[in-house]
N, CA, C and O atoms as a Tinker XYZ file with bonds, in Angstrom:
   376  protein
     1  N      2.645000   30.422000  -68.097000    73     2
     2  CA     1.717000   29.811000  -67.199000    64     1     3
     3  C      1.755000   28.320000  -67.410000    63     2     4     5
     4  O      1.909000   27.844000  -68.535000    81     3
     5  N      1.616000   27.585000  -66.333000    73     3     6
     6  CA     1.715000   26.134000  -66.386000    64     5     7
     7  C      0.341000   25.516000  -66.209000    63     6     8     9
     8  O     -0.511000   26.042000  -65.494000    81     7
     9  N      0.145000   24.380000  -66.881000    73     7    10
    10  CA    -1.133000   23.680000  -66.748000    64     9    11
    11  C     -1.179000   22.777000  -65.519000    63    10    12    13
    12  O     -2.209000   22.157000  -65.257000    81    11
    13  N     -0.135000   22.693000  -64.792000    73    11    14
    14  CA    -0.129000   21.797000  -63.617000    64    13    15
    15  C     -0.894000   22.429000  -62.462000    63    14    16    17
    16  O     -0.861000   23.639000  -62.239000    81    15
    17  N     -1.564000   21.576000  -61.760000    73    15    18
    18  CA    -2.369000   22.013000  -60.614000    64    17    19
    19  C     -1.521000   21.838000  -59.357000    63    18    20    21
    20  O     -0.918000   20.785000  -59.152000    81    19
    21  N     -1.478000   22.858000  -58.529000    73    19    22
    22  CA    -0.685000   22.694000  -57.301000    64    21    23
    23  C     -1.266000   21.579000  -56.429000    63    22    24    25
    24  O     -2.479000   21.393000  -56.327000    81    23
    25  N     -0.350000   20.858000  -55.815000    73    23    26
    26  CA    -0.752000   19.714000  -54.984000    64    25    27
    27  C     -1.395000   20.214000  -53.700000    63    26    28    29
    28  O     -0.858000   21.090000  -53.022000    81    27
    29  N     -2.532000   19.655000  -53.381000    73    27    30
    30  CA    -3.253000   20.062000  -52.168000    64    29    31
    31  C     -2.590000   19.434000  -50.947000    63    30    32    33
    32  O     -2.191000   18.269000  -50.969000    81    31
    33  N     -2.484000   20.205000  -49.913000    73    31    34
    34  CA    -1.908000   19.705000  -48.673000    64    33    35
    35  C     -3.031000   19.203000  -47.779000    63    34    36    37
    36  O     -3.990000   19.917000  -47.486000    81    35
    37  N     -2.884000   17.962000  -47.357000    73    35    38
    38  CA    -3.906000   17.357000  -46.490000    64    37    39
    39  C     -3.377000   17.366000  -45.061000    63    38    40    41
    40  O     -2.301000   16.842000  -44.773000    81    39
    41  N     -4.142000   17.958000  -44.196000    73    39    42
    42  CA    -3.765000   18.002000  -42.786000    64    41    43
    43  C     -4.647000   17.005000  -42.043000    63    42    44    45
    44  O     -5.874000   17.110000  -42.036000    81    43
    45  N     -3.985000   16.038000  -41.418000    73    43    46
    46  CA    -4.744000   15.041000  -40.660000    64    45    47
    47  C     -4.803000   15.470000  -39.201000    63    46    48    49
    48  O     -3.793000   15.829000  -38.596000    81    47
    49  N     -5.982000   15.423000  -38.667000    73    47    50
    50  CA    -6.145000   15.738000  -37.248000    64    49    51
    51  C     -6.203000   14.439000  -36.470000    63    50    52    53
    52  O     -6.901000   13.496000  -36.844000    81    51
    53  N     -5.469000   14.412000  -35.403000    73    51    54
    54  CA    -5.507000   13.221000  -34.544000    64    53    55
    55  C     -6.418000   13.508000  -33.371000    63    54    56    57
    56  O     -6.253000   14.482000  -32.637000    81    55
    57  N     -7.351000   12.651000  -33.230000    73    55    58
    58  CA    -8.285000   12.783000  -32.119000    64    57    59
    59  C     -7.939000   11.697000  -31.111000    63    58    60    61
    60  O     -7.960000   10.506000  -31.424000    81    59
    61  N     -7.623000   12.128000  -29.904000    73    59    62
    62  CA    -7.307000   11.148000  -28.870000    64    61    63
    63  C     -8.595000   10.544000  -28.339000    63    62    64    65
    64  O     -9.526000   11.242000  -27.937000    81    63
    65  N     -8.609000    9.249000  -28.353000    73    63    66
    66  CA    -9.779000    8.540000  -27.844000    64    65    67
    67  C     -9.423000    8.020000  -26.461000    63    66    68    69
    68  O     -8.467000    7.263000  -26.289000    81    67
    69  N    -10.201000    8.437000  -25.490000    73    67    70
    70  CA    -9.945000    7.957000  -24.136000    64    69    71
    71  C    -10.446000    6.529000  -24.014000    63    70    72    73
    72  O    -11.511000    6.193000  -24.531000    81    71
    73  N     -9.674000    5.681000  -23.325000    73    71    74
    74  CA   -10.129000    4.304000  -23.170000    64    73    75
    75  C    -11.419000    4.262000  -22.357000    63    74    76    77
    76  O    -11.622000    5.032000  -21.418000    81    75
    77  N    -12.270000    3.343000  -22.755000    73    75    78
    78  CA   -13.534000    3.205000  -22.036000    64    77    79
    79  C    -13.277000    2.670000  -20.640000    63    78    80    81
    80  O    -12.376000    1.859000  -20.426000    81    79
    81  N    -14.071000    3.128000  -19.708000    73    79    82
    82  CA   -13.971000    2.619000  -18.350000    64    81    83
    83  C    -14.722000    1.303000  -18.283000    63    82    84    85
    84  O    -15.907000    1.236000  -18.610000    81    83
    85  N    -14.037000    0.274000  -17.863000    73    83    86
    86  CA   -14.655000   -1.039000  -17.736000    64    85    87
    87  C    -14.617000   -1.419000  -16.260000    63    86    88    89
    88  O    -13.554000   -1.755000  -15.739000    81    87
    89  N    -15.761000   -1.371000  -15.581000    73    87    90
    90  CA   -15.761000   -1.686000  -14.150000    64    89    91
    91  C    -15.367000   -3.124000  -13.865000    63    90    92    93
    92  O    -14.990000   -3.442000  -12.737000    81    91
    93  N    -15.444000   -4.002000  -14.857000    73    91    94
    94  CA   -15.079000   -5.401000  -14.647000    64    93    95
    95  C    -13.603000   -5.657000  -14.939000    63    94    96    97
    96  O    -13.123000   -6.775000  -14.750000    81    95
    97  N    -12.885000   -4.645000  -15.393000    73    95    98
    98  CA   -11.469000   -4.820000  -15.709000    64    97    99
    99  C    -10.671000   -4.978000  -14.416000    63    98   100   101
   100  O    -11.039000   -4.420000  -13.382000    81    99
   101  N     -9.580000   -5.737000  -14.475000    73    99   102
   102  CA    -8.749000   -5.902000  -13.283000    64   101   103
   103  C     -8.191000   -4.557000  -12.826000    63   102   104   105
   104  O     -7.745000   -3.745000  -13.636000    81   103
   105  N     -8.225000   -4.345000  -11.535000    73   103   106
   106  CA    -7.678000   -3.118000  -10.958000    64   105   107
   107  C     -7.045000   -3.456000   -9.622000    63   106   108   109
   108  O     -7.653000   -4.152000   -8.809000    81   107
   109  N     -5.841000   -2.978000   -9.383000    73   107   110
   110  CA    -5.186000   -3.268000   -8.112000    64   109   111
   111  C     -5.959000   -2.668000   -6.946000    63   110   112   113
   112  O     -6.491000   -1.562000   -7.040000    81   111
   113  N     -6.012000   -3.408000   -5.855000    73   111   114
   114  CA    -6.693000   -2.922000   -4.659000    64   113   115
   115  C     -5.766000   -2.066000   -3.807000    63   114   116   117
   116  O     -6.220000   -1.290000   -2.966000    81   115
   117  N     -4.465000   -2.212000   -4.030000    73   115   118
   118  CA    -3.457000   -1.461000   -3.274000    64   117   119
   119  C     -3.603000   -1.652000   -1.774000    63   118   120   121
   120  O     -3.464000   -0.706000   -0.999000    81   119
   121  N     -3.885000   -2.881000   -1.376000    73   119   122
   122  CA    -3.974000   -3.201000    0.046000    64   121   123
   123  C     -2.550000   -3.400000    0.552000    63   122   124   125
   124  O     -1.810000   -4.219000    0.005000    81   123
   125  N     -2.156000   -2.664000    1.586000    73   123   126
   126  CA    -0.789000   -2.832000    2.094000    64   125   127
   127  C     -0.622000   -4.208000    2.742000    63   126   128   129
   128  O     -1.509000   -4.691000    3.446000    81   127
   129  N      0.523000   -4.820000    2.491000    73   127   130
   130  CA     0.827000   -6.116000    3.087000    64   129   131
   131  C      2.002000   -5.921000    4.030000    63   130   132   133
   132  O      3.139000   -5.725000    3.600000    81   131
   133  N      1.712000   -5.977000    5.310000    73   131   134
   134  CA     2.728000   -5.765000    6.334000    64   133   135
   135  C      3.506000   -7.059000    6.554000    63   134   136   137
   136  O      2.898000   -8.108000    6.767000    81   135
   137  N      4.826000   -7.006000    6.507000    73   135   138
   138  CA     5.621000   -8.216000    6.735000    64   137   139
   139  C      5.352000   -8.806000    8.121000    63   138   140   141
   140  O      5.191000   -8.083000    9.104000    81   139
   141  N      5.309000  -10.131000    8.169000    73   139   142
   142  CA     5.042000  -10.821000    9.434000    64   141   143
   143  C      6.321000  -11.229000   10.137000    63   142   144   145
   144  O      6.311000  -11.504000   11.337000    81   143
   145  N      7.418000  -11.271000    9.402000    73   143   146
   146  CA     8.667000  -11.734000    9.989000    64   145   147
   147  C      8.944000  -13.191000    9.650000    63   146   148   149
   148  O     10.053000  -13.678000    9.870000    81   147
   149  N      7.951000  -13.889000    9.118000    73   147   150
   150  CA     8.126000  -15.273000    8.690000    64   149   151
   151  C      8.209000  -15.256000    7.167000    63   150   152   153
   152  O      7.259000  -14.860000    6.492000    81   151
   153  N      9.348000  -15.685000    6.631000    73   151   154
   154  CA     9.584000  -15.593000    5.185000    64   153   155
   155  C      8.554000  -16.377000    4.379000    63   154   156   157
   156  O      8.120000  -15.914000    3.324000    81   155
   157  N      8.155000  -17.559000    4.859000    73   155   158
   158  CA     7.175000  -18.368000    4.120000    64   157   159
   159  C      5.818000  -17.674000    4.067000    63   158   160   161
   160  O      5.176000  -17.639000    3.017000    81   159
   161  N      5.389000  -17.130000    5.182000    73   159   162
   162  CA     4.092000  -16.440000    5.240000    64   161   163
   163  C      4.145000  -15.163000    4.406000    63   162   164   165
   164  O      3.209000  -14.868000    3.662000    81   163
   165  N      5.230000  -14.408000    4.524000    73   163   166
   166  CA     5.364000  -13.166000    3.755000    64   165   167
   167  C      5.332000  -13.431000    2.252000    63   166   168   169
   168  O      4.745000  -12.652000    1.500000    81   167
   169  N      5.953000  -14.515000    1.809000    73   167   170
   170  CA     5.949000  -14.854000    0.382000    64   169   171
   171  C      4.529000  -15.148000   -0.094000    63   170   172   173
   172  O      4.152000  -14.765000   -1.201000    81   171
   173  N      3.752000  -15.819000    0.728000    73   171   174
   174  CA     2.366000  -16.125000    0.352000    64   173   175
   175  C      1.520000  -14.855000    0.319000    63   174   176   177
   176  O      0.684000  -14.692000   -0.569000    81   175
   177  N      1.727000  -13.972000    1.262000    73   175   178
   178  CA     0.965000  -12.721000    1.272000    64   177   179
   179  C      1.309000  -11.861000    0.061000    63   178   180   181
   180  O      0.430000  -11.205000   -0.497000    81   179
   181  N      2.564000  -11.854000   -0.349000    73   179   182
   182  CA     2.957000  -11.111000   -1.551000    64   181   183
   183  C      2.312000  -11.720000   -2.789000    63   182   184   185
   184  O      1.996000  -11.010000   -3.744000    81   183
   185  N      2.122000  -13.017000   -2.772000    73   183   186
   186  CA     1.483000  -13.715000   -3.908000    64   185   187
   187  C      0.063000  -13.201000   -4.126000    63   186   188   189
   188  O     -0.436000  -13.230000   -5.251000    81   187
   189  N     -0.592000  -12.730000   -3.066000    73   187   190
   190  CA    -1.941000  -12.179000   -3.219000    64   189   191
   191  C     -1.960000  -11.006000   -4.197000    63   190   192   193
   192  O     -2.979000  -10.749000   -4.838000    81   191
   193  N     -0.846000  -10.299000   -4.313000    73   191   194
   194  CA    -0.758000   -9.182000   -5.250000    64   193   195
   195  C     -0.928000   -9.615000   -6.700000    63   194   196   197
   196  O     -1.267000   -8.796000   -7.555000    81   195
   197  N     -0.695000  -10.900000   -6.986000    73   195   198
   198  CA    -0.880000  -11.396000   -8.352000    64   197   199
   199  C     -2.337000  -11.312000   -8.784000    63   198   200   201
   200  O     -2.626000  -11.215000   -9.977000    81   199
   201  N     -3.248000  -11.348000   -7.832000    73   199   202
   202  CA    -4.678000  -11.286000   -8.162000    64   201   203
   203  C     -5.074000   -9.895000   -8.657000    63   202   204   205
   204  O     -6.100000   -9.748000   -9.322000    81   203
   205  N     -4.280000   -8.882000   -8.343000    73   203   206
   206  CA    -4.601000   -7.513000   -8.759000    64   205   207
   207  C     -4.685000   -7.363000  -10.278000    63   206   208   209
   208  O     -5.418000   -6.510000  -10.778000    81   207
   209  N     -3.946000   -8.177000  -11.002000    73   207   210
   210  CA    -3.869000   -8.017000  -12.453000    64   209   211
   211  C     -4.694000   -9.061000  -13.202000    63   210   212   213
   212  O     -4.616000   -9.159000  -14.426000    81   211
   213  N     -5.481000   -9.839000  -12.463000    73   211   214
   214  CA    -6.291000  -10.884000  -13.083000    64   213   215
   215  C     -7.760000  -10.507000  -13.062000    63   214   216   217
   216  O     -8.213000   -9.748000  -12.205000    81   215
   217  N     -8.485000  -11.044000  -14.009000    73   215   218
   218  CA    -9.939000  -10.897000  -13.970000    64   217   219
   219  C    -10.454000  -11.700000  -12.779000    63   218   220   221
   220  O     -9.752000  -12.562000  -12.250000    81   219
   221  N    -11.659000  -11.417000  -12.372000    73   219   222
   222  CA   -12.221000  -12.040000  -11.178000    64   221   223
   223  C    -12.176000  -13.557000  -11.236000    63   222   224   225
   224  O    -11.932000  -14.202000  -10.217000    81   223
   225  N    -12.403000  -14.136000  -12.398000    73   223   226
   226  CA   -12.404000  -15.597000  -12.480000    64   225   227
   227  C    -11.011000  -16.193000  -12.273000    63   226   228   229
   228  O    -10.898000  -17.401000  -12.068000    81   227
   229  N     -9.964000  -15.398000  -12.320000    73   227   230
   230  CA    -8.613000  -15.880000  -12.057000    64   229   231
   231  C     -8.207000  -15.780000  -10.597000    63   230   232   233
   232  O     -7.171000  -16.317000  -10.207000    81   231
   233  N     -9.006000  -15.101000   -9.784000    73   231   234
   234  CA    -8.664000  -14.923000   -8.374000    64   233   235
   235  C     -8.673000  -16.239000   -7.613000    63   234   236   237
   236  O     -7.841000  -16.452000   -6.732000    81   235
   237  N     -9.598000  -17.116000   -7.942000    73   235   238
   238  CA    -9.754000  -18.359000   -7.194000    64   237   239
   239  C     -8.467000  -19.164000   -7.176000    63   238   240   241
   240  O     -8.074000  -19.683000   -6.130000    81   239
   241  N     -7.810000  -19.274000   -8.315000    73   239   242
   242  CA    -6.568000  -20.040000   -8.383000    64   241   243
   243  C     -5.501000  -19.435000   -7.470000    63   242   244   245
   244  O     -4.786000  -20.165000   -6.783000    81   243
   245  N     -5.394000  -18.113000   -7.460000    73   243   246
   246  CA    -4.407000  -17.449000   -6.602000    64   245   247
   247  C     -4.758000  -17.668000   -5.132000    63   246   248   249
   248  O     -3.887000  -18.001000   -4.328000    81   247
   249  N     -6.035000  -17.481000   -4.776000    73   247   250
   250  CA    -6.448000  -17.639000   -3.382000    64   249   251
   251  C     -6.222000  -19.063000   -2.890000    63   250   252   253
   252  O     -5.766000  -19.267000   -1.764000    81   251
   253  N     -6.538000  -20.048000   -3.728000    73   251   254
   254  CA    -6.321000  -21.438000   -3.323000    64   253   255
   255  C     -4.838000  -21.724000   -3.149000    63   254   256   257
   256  O     -4.446000  -22.428000   -2.219000    81   255
   257  N     -4.011000  -21.182000   -4.037000    73   255   258
   258  CA    -2.570000  -21.376000   -3.941000    64   257   259
   259  C     -2.025000  -20.747000   -2.659000    63   258   260   261
   260  O     -1.211000  -21.352000   -1.961000    81   259
   261  N     -2.476000  -19.534000   -2.355000    73   259   262
   262  CA    -2.024000  -18.849000   -1.140000    64   261   263
   263  C     -2.507000  -19.601000    0.097000    63   262   264   265
   264  O     -1.750000  -19.772000    1.053000    81   263
   265  N     -3.746000  -20.047000    0.087000    73   263   266
   266  CA    -4.284000  -20.789000    1.229000    64   265   267
   267  C     -3.471000  -22.061000    1.469000    63   266   268   269
   268  O     -3.141000  -22.388000    2.609000    81   267
   269  N     -3.155000  -22.769000    0.398000    73   267   270
   270  CA    -2.354000  -23.989000    0.507000    64   269   271
   271  C     -0.973000  -23.662000    1.088000    63   270   272   273
   272  O     -0.480000  -24.367000    1.968000    81   271
   273  N     -0.362000  -22.597000    0.591000    73   271   274
   274  CA     0.959000  -22.211000    1.081000    64   273   275
   275  C      0.943000  -21.793000    2.538000    63   274   276   277
   276  O      1.853000  -22.137000    3.292000    81   275
   277  N     -0.097000  -21.044000    2.950000    73   275   278
   278  CA    -0.200000  -20.641000    4.359000    64   277   279
   279  C     -0.431000  -21.852000    5.254000    63   278   280   281
   280  O      0.135000  -21.945000    6.344000    81   279
   281  N     -1.261000  -22.774000    4.793000    73   279   282
   282  CA    -1.515000  -23.986000    5.576000    64   281   283
   283  C     -0.219000  -24.779000    5.743000    63   282   284   285
   284  O      0.060000  -25.284000    6.830000    81   283
   285  N      0.576000  -24.891000    4.675000    73   283   286
   286  CA     1.851000  -25.603000    4.756000    64   285   287
   287  C      2.816000  -24.895000    5.707000    63   286   288   289
   288  O      3.524000  -25.547000    6.475000    81   287
   289  N      2.843000  -23.566000    5.656000    73   287   290
   290  CA     3.732000  -22.803000    6.543000    64   289   291
   291  C      3.334000  -22.993000    8.003000    63   290   292   293
   292  O      4.194000  -23.155000    8.869000    81   291
   293  N      2.033000  -22.972000    8.275000    73   291   294
   294  CA     1.577000  -23.166000    9.656000    64   293   295
   295  C      1.820000  -24.593000   10.124000    63   294   296   297
   296  O      2.167000  -24.808000   11.285000    81   295
   297  N      1.647000  -25.560000    9.253000    73   295   298
   298  CA     1.928000  -26.954000    9.607000    64   297   299
   299  C      3.406000  -27.120000    9.925000    63   298   300   301
   300  O      3.765000  -27.839000   10.858000    81   299
   301  N      4.267000  -26.459000    9.155000    73   299   302
   302  CA     5.707000  -26.535000    9.409000    64   301   303
   303  C      6.055000  -25.932000   10.767000    63   302   304   305
   304  O      6.951000  -26.419000   11.457000    81   303
   305  N      5.346000  -24.872000   11.147000    73   303   306
   306  CA     5.598000  -24.278000   12.467000    64   305   307
   307  C      5.210000  -25.245000   13.579000    63   306   308   309
   308  O      5.896000  -25.329000   14.597000    81   307
   309  N      4.111000  -25.976000   13.389000    73   307   310
   310  CA     3.677000  -26.946000   14.395000    64   309   311
   311  C      4.618000  -28.133000   14.475000    63   310   312   313
   312  O      4.746000  -28.746000   15.535000    81   311
   313  N      5.278000  -28.470000   13.379000    73   311   314
   314  CA     6.142000  -29.645000   13.337000    64   313   315
   315  C      7.507000  -29.393000   13.969000    63   314   316   317
   316  O      8.218000  -30.341000   14.302000    81   315
   317  N      7.872000  -28.156000   14.132000    73   315   318
   318  CA     9.178000  -27.851000   14.725000    64   317   319
   319  C      9.179000  -28.258000   16.196000    63   318   320   321
   320  O      8.202000  -28.040000   16.913000    81   319
   321  N     10.267000  -28.841000   16.625000    73   319   322
   322  CA    10.321000  -29.200000   18.047000    64   321   323
   323  C     10.385000  -27.937000   18.900000    63   322   324   325
   324  O     11.101000  -26.986000   18.587000    81   323
   325  N      9.636000  -27.959000   19.959000    73   323   326
   326  CA     9.625000  -26.826000   20.867000    64   325   327
   327  C     10.774000  -26.921000   21.848000    63   326   328   329
   328  O     11.616000  -27.815000   21.751000    81   327
   329  N     10.804000  -26.012000   22.777000    73   327   330
   330  CA    11.864000  -26.064000   23.788000    64   329   331
   331  C     11.670000  -27.309000   24.656000    63   330   332   333
   332  O     10.555000  -27.813000   24.789000    81   331
   333  N     12.745000  -27.792000   25.236000    73   331   334
   334  CA    12.620000  -28.982000   26.079000    64   333   335
   335  C     11.732000  -28.688000   27.289000    63   334   336   337
   336  O     11.668000  -27.561000   27.781000    81   335
   337  N     11.065000  -29.718000   27.742000    73   335   338
   338  CA    10.194000  -29.568000   28.911000    64   337   339
   339  C     11.057000  -29.289000   30.138000    63   338   340   341
   340  O     12.167000  -29.809000   30.251000    81   339
   341  N     10.553000  -28.477000   31.045000    73   339   342
   342  CA    11.336000  -28.204000   32.255000    64   341   343
   343  C     11.474000  -29.480000   33.089000    63   342   344   345
   344  O     10.588000  -30.335000   33.089000    81   343
   345  N     12.574000  -29.591000   33.781000    73   343   346
   346  CA    12.772000  -30.798000   34.596000    64   345   347
   347  C     11.723000  -30.861000   35.709000    63   346   348   349
   348  O     11.292000  -29.844000   36.252000    81   347
   349  N     11.347000  -32.050000   36.014000    73   347   350
   350  CA    10.341000  -32.253000   37.054000    64   349   351
   351  C     10.972000  -32.003000   38.420000    63   350   352   353
   352  O     12.064000  -32.494000   38.705000    81   351
   353  N     10.292000  -31.253000   39.246000    73   351   354
   354  CA    10.813000  -30.986000   40.593000    64   353   355
   355  C     10.355000  -32.046000   41.581000    63   354   356   357
   356  O     10.852000  -32.120000   42.705000    81   355
   357  N      9.420000  -32.850000   41.159000    73   355   358
   358  CA     8.938000  -33.910000   42.041000    64   357   359
   359  C      9.688000  -35.196000   41.742000    63   358   360   361
   360  O      9.934000  -35.541000   40.586000    81   359
   361  N     10.036000  -35.877000   42.777000    73   359   362
   362  CA    10.687000  -37.164000   42.607000    64   361   363
   363  C      9.619000  -38.234000   42.589000    63   362   364   365
   364  O      8.541000  -38.081000   43.163000    81   363
   365  N      9.931000  -39.267000   41.947000    73   363   366
   366  CA     8.997000  -40.372000   41.850000    64   365   367
   367  C      8.774000  -40.951000   43.240000    63   366   368   369
   368  O      9.729000  -41.333000   43.916000    81   367
   369  N      7.520000  -41.017000   43.668000    73   367   370
   370  CA     7.201000  -41.576000   44.987000    64   369   371
   371  C      6.587000  -42.950000   44.793000    63   370   372   373
   372  O      5.599000  -43.104000   44.075000    81   371
   373  N      7.161000  -43.918000   45.417000    73   371   374
   374  CA     6.621000  -45.259000   45.308000    64   373   375
   375  C      6.273000  -45.805000   46.652000    63   374   376
   376  O      5.799000  -46.936000   46.756000    81   375
């Protein structure tokens, strides 16, 4: 007979802890963004998706950036020369 004590086996139980629900945590809105056909405008609309992963206080920077980009895109559309004016059918009467 031996004086040694058999080694006790320790079984560790793992308890899964579910993450707490935080209503203030960033959550994607999953709002569909339909392409407009204008690459500049579409790029700005896609940028709105960046706000999905930010806390609310970070949204303002994204919204201001998108607003600035949309304003620039619309200004560029106004600056493009339009089609030439149709020729006048009236002759100058003096």
